[in-house]
C-alpha positions as CSV (number, residue, x, y, z in Angstrom):
1,M,0.9,1.2,23.6
2,F,-1.0,-0.2,20.6
3,D,-4.2,1.6,21.4
4,K,-2.7,5.0,20.7
5,I,-1.5,4.0,17.3
6,I,-4.6,2.2,16.1
7,S,-6.9,4.9,17.3
8,F,-5.0,7.4,15.3
9,F,-5.2,5.5,12.1
10,M,-8.9,4.7,12.4
11,S,-9.5,8.5,12.9
12,I,-8.4,9.3,9.4
13,I,-9.6,6.3,7.2
14,M,-12.6,7.9,5.9
15,A,-10.6,10.9,4.4
16,I,-8.2,8.5,2.7
17,L,-11.0,6.4,1.2
18,S,-12.3,9.4,-0.9
19,F,-9.2,8.8,-3.2
20,F,-11.0,6.5,-5.3
21,G,-13.9,9.1,-5.9
22,L,-16.6,6.5,-7.1
23,G,-19.5,7.4,-5.2
24,D,-21.9,4.9,-3.7
25,T,-21.2,1.3,-3.5
26,L,-22.7,-0.8,-6.3
27,D,-22.9,-4.6,-5.6
28,G,-24.6,-5.6,-8.9
29,G,-22.6,-6.8,-11.8
30,I,-19.7,-8.3,-10.1
31,Q,-18.7,-11.6,-8.7
32,K,-17.9,-11.6,-5.0
33,M,-15.4,-14.0,-3.3
34,E,-14.9,-12.9,0.2
35,N,-12.7,-14.3,3.1
36,I,-10.7,-16.5,1.0
37,S,-7.9,-18.0,2.8
38,Y,-4.5,-18.1,1.4
39,G,-2.7,-19.6,4.4
40,S,-3.3,-21.2,7.6
41,H,-3.3,-18.0,9.7
42,E,-6.5,-16.3,10.7
43,R,-5.2,-13.0,9.2
44,Q,-4.4,-14.8,5.9
45,V,-7.6,-14.0,4.1
46,L,-8.7,-11.8,1.0
47,D,-11.5,-10.6,-0.6
48,L,-11.6,-10.6,-4.6
49,Y,-14.1,-8.9,-6.8
50,L,-14.4,-9.9,-10.6
51,P,-16.6,-8.4,-13.3
52,E,-19.6,-10.4,-13.9
53,E,-18.9,-10.6,-17.6
54,I,-15.1,-11.4,-17.5
55,S,-12.7,-11.2,-20.3
56,D,-9.6,-13.7,-21.0
57,V,-7.2,-11.2,-19.7
58,T,-8.0,-8.9,-16.6
59,G,-6.1,-6.4,-14.7
60,L,-6.1,-6.0,-11.0
61,V,-6.0,-3.2,-8.2
62,L,-4.9,-4.7,-5.0
63,C,-5.8,-2.7,-2.1
64,I,-3.5,-2.9,1.2
65,H,-5.0,-1.6,4.3
66,G,-2.9,0.6,6.8
67,G,-2.7,0.7,10.5
68,A,0.9,0.9,11.2
69,W,1.3,-2.7,10.5
70,I,-0.1,-3.9,13.8
71,G,-3.8,-2.9,13.1
72,G,-6.4,-2.3,10.4
73,D,-8.5,-4.6,8.2
74,K,-9.1,-5.4,4.8
75,S,-12.8,-4.2,5.2
76,A,-11.5,-0.6,5.0
77,Y,-11.2,-0.8,1.1
78,T,-14.4,-3.3,0.5
79,D,-16.5,-0.5,-0.8
80,N,-13.8,1.0,-3.0
81,A,-12.8,-2.5,-4.5
82,K,-16.4,-3.2,-5.3
83,D,-16.9,0.2,-7.1
84,L,-13.6,-0.1,-9.1
85,C,-14.6,-3.7,-10.3
86,K,-18.1,-2.4,-11.1
87,N,-17.1,0.9,-12.8
88,T,-13.8,-0.1,-14.6
89,K,-14.2,-3.8,-15.2
90,V,-11.1,-4.5,-13.4
91,A,-10.6,-7.2,-10.7
92,A,-10.2,-5.7,-7.2
93,A,-8.9,-7.2,-4.2
94,T,-8.5,-6.4,-0.7
95,I,-6.2,-8.4,1.8
96,N,-5.4,-8.9,5.4
97,Y,-1.9,-9.8,6.5
98,R,-0.3,-11.0,9.8
99,Y,0.5,-8.1,12.0
100,L,4.0,-7.0,13.0
101,S,4.9,-8.6,16.4
102,E,7.8,-10.0,18.3
103,S,7.4,-13.2,16.1
104,V,6.2,-11.5,12.8
105,T,8.7,-9.3,10.7
106,M,8.2,-7.3,7.6
107,A,9.7,-10.2,5.6
108,D,6.6,-12.4,6.9
109,I,4.1,-9.6,5.7
110,I,5.8,-9.5,2.2
111,D,5.4,-13.3,2.1
112,D,1.8,-12.9,3.1
113,I,1.2,-10.5,0.2
114,D,3.2,-12.7,-2.2
115,A,0.8,-15.8,-1.2
116,A,-2.2,-13.6,-1.5
117,V,-1.2,-12.5,-4.9
118,T,-0.5,-16.1,-6.1
119,K,-4.0,-17.1,-4.7
120,I,-5.6,-14.5,-6.8
121,K,-3.8,-15.6,-9.9
122,E,-5.1,-19.0,-9.1
123,I,-8.7,-17.9,-8.7
124,G,-8.6,-16.0,-11.8
125,K,-7.6,-19.0,-13.8
126,E,-10.4,-21.0,-12.3
127,K,-12.6,-18.4,-13.4
128,G,-11.5,-18.4,-16.8
129,T,-9.2,-15.3,-17.0
130,D,-5.6,-14.3,-16.7
131,I,-5.0,-11.6,-14.1
132,N,-1.6,-10.6,-15.7
133,K,-1.0,-7.0,-14.3
134,M,-1.8,-5.0,-11.2
135,L,-1.9,-1.6,-9.6
136,L,-1.1,-1.7,-5.8
137,T,-2.3,1.0,-3.6
138,G,-2.9,1.9,0.1
139,H,-2.4,4.4,2.8
140,S,0.5,4.5,5.2
141,A,1.6,1.2,6.2
142,G,-0.7,-0.2,3.2
143,A,1.1,2.4,0.7
144,H,4.5,1.1,2.3
145,L,3.8,-2.4,1.6
146,S,2.5,-1.7,-1.8
147,M,5.8,0.1,-2.7
148,L,8.0,-2.5,-0.9
149,Y,6.2,-5.5,-2.6
150,A,6.1,-3.9,-6.1
151,Y,9.7,-2.6,-6.0
152,S,11.3,-5.6,-4.5
153,M,9.1,-8.5,-5.9
154,A,8.7,-7.2,-9.6
155,D,10.5,-10.3,-11.2
156,T,8.8,-13.0,-9.2
157,A,5.3,-12.0,-8.4
158,A,2.6,-14.1,-9.8
159,I,0.8,-11.1,-11.2
160,A,3.2,-8.5,-12.5
161,P,3.2,-5.1,-10.6
162,A,2.6,-2.4,-13.2
163,A,2.1,0.8,-11.0
164,V,1.8,2.1,-7.4
165,A,-0.3,4.7,-6.0
166,N,1.2,5.7,-2.6
167,L,-0.7,7.7,0.1
168,S,1.3,8.9,2.9
169,G,3.5,5.9,2.9
170,P,6.9,5.3,4.6
171,T,9.7,5.1,2.0
172,D,12.8,5.2,4.1
173,M,12.8,4.0,7.8
174,N,16.3,5.2,8.3
175,D,15.1,9.0,8.1
176,K,15.9,10.6,11.4
177,N,12.8,13.0,10.9
178,Y,10.9,10.1,12.4
179,F,12.1,11.2,15.8
180,V,11.4,14.9,15.5
181,N,8.0,15.6,17.1
182,N,6.2,12.4,15.8
183,D,2.9,11.9,17.1
184,L,3.5,8.3,17.6
185,G,6.3,8.8,19.9
186,N,9.9,7.7,19.7
187,D,9.3,4.6,21.7
188,N,6.5,3.4,19.3
189,V,8.5,4.2,16.4
190,L,11.5,2.1,17.7
191,M,9.1,-0.7,18.7
192,L,7.8,-0.8,15.1
193,V,11.2,-0.9,13.5
194,S,12.4,-3.6,16.0
195,Y,9.4,-5.7,14.9
196,A,10.0,-5.1,11.4
197,T,13.6,-6.1,11.5
198,G,13.5,-8.8,14.1
199,K,16.1,-6.9,16.0
200,N,16.1,-4.7,19.1
201,I,16.5,-1.4,17.7
202,T,17.3,1.7,19.9
203,L,18.6,5.2,19.4
204,E,21.9,4.1,20.5
205,N,22.3,1.4,17.8
206,F,20.0,2.8,15.1
207,D,22.8,4.1,12.7
208,E,24.5,0.6,13.0
209,S,21.3,-1.1,12.0
210,K,21.0,0.5,8.7
211,P,21.5,-2.5,6.7
212,E,18.7,-4.2,8.4
213,I,16.5,-1.2,8.1
214,D,17.1,-0.8,4.4
215,K,15.7,-4.4,3.7
216,F,12.2,-2.8,4.5
217,S,12.7,0.5,3.2
218,P,11.1,1.0,-0.5
219,L,13.6,3.8,-1.4
220,Y,16.6,1.4,-1.7
221,Y,15.0,-1.0,-4.1
222,V,14.5,1.8,-6.5
223,N,16.2,1.2,-10.0
224,E,15.6,2.1,-13.6
225,N,13.2,-0.7,-13.8
226,T,10.8,0.4,-10.9
227,V,7.2,0.5,-11.8
228,P,5.4,4.1,-12.3
229,T,4.3,5.5,-9.0
230,I,2.2,8.2,-7.8
231,I,3.2,9.9,-4.5
232,C,0.8,11.7,-2.4
233,H,2.0,13.3,0.8
234,G,0.9,15.9,3.2
235,M,3.6,18.6,4.0
236,K,2.2,18.7,7.6
237,D,2.5,15.1,8.1
238,T,3.5,14.4,11.8
239,I,3.5,10.4,11.5
240,V,5.5,9.7,8.3
241,P,7.7,12.8,7.7
242,Y,7.4,14.7,4.2
243,S,11.2,14.1,3.8
244,N,10.2,10.6,2.9
245,A,8.2,11.7,-0.1
246,V,10.9,13.9,-1.1
247,A,13.5,11.3,-1.2
248,L,11.5,9.0,-2.9
249,D,10.9,11.6,-5.7
250,Q,14.4,12.4,-6.1
251,K,15.4,8.8,-6.4
252,L,12.9,8.0,-8.8
253,T,14.0,11.1,-10.8
254,E,17.7,9.7,-10.6
255,Y,16.6,6.6,-12.3
256,G,14.3,8.0,-14.9
257,V,11.2,6.3,-13.4
258,T,7.8,7.6,-14.5
259,H,6.2,9.2,-11.3
260,E,4.1,12.1,-10.1
261,F,4.6,13.8,-6.8
262,I,1.4,15.4,-5.3
263,S,2.3,17.6,-2.4
264,Y,-0.7,18.5,-0.1
265,P,0.6,21.7,1.5
266,D,-2.3,22.0,4.2
267,S,-2.8,18.4,5.0
268,G,-1.3,15.9,7.5
269,H,-1.1,12.2,7.4
270,G,-4.7,11.7,6.5
271,L,-4.5,14.2,3.2
272,E,-7.6,15.9,4.6
273,N,-7.4,19.5,3.6
274,D,-6.3,19.8,-0.2
275,K,-9.3,19.1,-2.4
276,D,-7.6,20.3,-5.6
277,Q,-4.5,18.0,-4.8
278,A,-7.1,14.9,-4.0
279,K,-8.8,15.5,-7.2
280,L,-5.5,15.4,-9.2
281,A,-4.6,12.3,-7.6
282,E,-7.9,10.5,-8.3
283,E,-7.5,11.4,-12.0
284,L,-3.8,10.3,-12.0
285,M,-4.9,6.8,-10.2
286,F,-7.4,6.1,-13.2
287,E,-4.9,7.5,-15.8
288,Y,-2.2,5.0,-14.3
289,L,-4.8,2.2,-14.2
290,N,-5.8,2.7,-17.9
291,T,-2.2,3.1,-19.1
292,Y,-0.2,0.5,-17.2
293,V,-2.7,-2.0,-16.2
294,L,-5.7,-2.1,-18.6
295,S,-3.9,-1.1,-21.9
């Protein structure tokens, strides 16, 4: 069951990593701290990259890997994190988190991200810098976690969420379009929702489970204080329905939140076929980084 999900997400990872558009990896000129534990579980580790010449205050890009919350690894963003640190003088980190399972819920994963962010803050202080603001980004499950953390933990996070770049991320798991020709299959979607909530979710009890599902749907945390957000979504996505992106765009507009919605008309979940949109997304990511994190 898991193999089908993981193999799909691994097949699209290279297309997604081009989002940062920074070319070949540059290892020189950065401080590398890898496989730093932030908890007792083997998955609770992070990699952090700091500029070699660090300033008193530093912004952060936090990269969260995808893989349907049951697979993937922080190494997917290693090269991008190093390049961002080298080229923009920003701190960059990529983290692992516990996978969803019968004993790990979405709330547990959010706790992992919070612990990782707290650890990054502490390391920054040890290195003589205040890491005070961050842009969170990721693809699919990583984008979902970026939004969920930034939207729901803004007032308590050790490093203030300042912006989000969302690539194909789930925003509303109550969307019934998940059960319309989804490549993962209805059983796998229900399994993931069940793990996320800690409740056995079926098609029969799906509607009555809305309050539990709302708790891990970023859409339901949007308010007038939500951080600026870039939405990138393929109109041919058969994993996370395009209607999720439309709903987030509408909600952010309703609350007057600064955001950009980039539709990829010829792309699926991997955002693989629309070069002009990909270029725009890359430019916007750096604009948001400069405006909301580094200013």
